[in-house]
C-alpha positions as MATLAB code, in Angstrom:
seq = 'MKSLSESGRAVISAPSLWRRLSVTSSVFLATVALAAQQWQWRSPLPQGNDLYALTYANGRFVAVGDYGTVLSAADGVDWVRHSLESNVT';
ca = [
     -32.615   26.224   -6.745;
     -36.049   24.815   -5.959;
     -39.149   26.891   -6.406;
     -42.849   26.125   -6.401;
     -44.902   25.951   -9.548;
     -48.448   27.271   -9.764;
     -49.707   23.821   -8.743;
     -47.533   23.850   -5.621;
     -45.039   21.238   -6.877;
     -41.297   21.727   -6.398;
     -39.503   22.734   -9.589;
     -35.737   22.571  -10.126;
     -34.255   25.301  -12.289;
     -32.171   24.331  -15.340;
     -28.820   25.647  -13.972;
     -29.363   23.716  -10.736;
     -30.222   20.544  -12.663;
     -27.088   20.842  -14.836;
     -24.961   21.421  -11.734;
     -26.349   18.261  -10.124;
     -25.818   16.235  -13.284;
     -22.257   17.544  -13.532;
     -21.448   16.576   -9.936;
     -23.059   13.140  -10.359;
     -21.159   12.386  -13.564;
     -17.884   13.593  -11.995;
     -18.347   11.225   -9.047;
     -19.199    8.371  -11.437;
     -16.097    8.994  -13.578;
     -13.857    9.211  -10.508;
     -15.236    5.871   -9.286;
     -14.611    4.236  -12.672;
     -11.050    5.622  -12.789;
     -10.313    4.294   -9.303;
     -11.709    0.868  -10.192;
      -9.561    0.762  -13.339;
      -6.421    1.342  -11.263;
      -7.249   -1.729   -9.180;
      -8.245   -3.980  -12.116;
      -6.939   -7.543  -12.087;
      -7.329  -10.346  -14.605;
     -10.056  -12.716  -13.380;
     -11.046  -15.116  -16.125;
      -9.755  -17.108  -17.838;
      -6.885  -17.884  -15.505;
      -3.911  -17.760  -15.599;
      -4.352  -15.470  -18.639;
      -6.478  -14.916  -21.736;
      -4.070  -14.000  -24.541;
      -3.908  -16.178  -27.647;
      -1.266  -18.919  -27.482;
       0.622  -19.925  -30.628;
       3.224  -22.522  -29.691;
       3.572  -25.307  -27.157;
       6.539  -27.529  -26.489;
       7.610  -30.173  -23.984;
      11.240  -30.669  -22.995;
      13.184  -31.622  -19.870;
       9.985  -32.489  -17.993;
       8.302  -29.102  -18.567;
       5.589  -27.769  -20.880;
       6.103  -24.234  -22.204;
       3.517  -22.199  -24.126;
       4.057  -18.802  -25.771;
       1.642  -16.304  -27.278;
       0.496  -12.723  -27.775;
       1.965   -9.777  -25.866;
       4.953  -11.738  -24.574;
       2.811  -14.370  -22.879;
       4.899  -17.252  -21.515;
       3.349  -20.066  -19.475;
       4.962  -23.195  -18.064;
       3.767  -26.325  -16.294;
       5.403  -29.510  -15.081;
       2.190  -31.540  -15.392;
       0.333  -29.710  -18.207;
      -2.474  -28.826  -15.763;
      -1.165  -26.281  -13.250;
       0.204  -23.448  -15.404;
       2.393  -20.594  -14.147;
       2.538  -17.248  -15.963;
       6.007  -15.754  -16.487;
       6.865  -12.129  -17.159;
       8.747  -11.408  -20.373;
      10.110   -7.861  -20.534;
      10.484   -6.456  -24.028;
      11.408   -3.095  -25.542;
       9.686   -3.898  -28.837;
       6.935   -1.434  -29.762;
];
């Protein structure tokens, strides 16, 4: 609640200030949570996990790495990311 000080300036009471801070931080956290649900990998493309092995056979390059990362390319330039499902924890 606003009130006037002796000098005539508006003063915000402590409970009102805490209420405003609480509402502001709740809105901020809700915005961050919504943004996290819509997060997509941007850079580096096509992925950024460490790669540990690369091979070439039958006209195709294949690279494998962390977290089940599997990439392939026919020309070694335009890589495609493949999904590798795993039940390993």
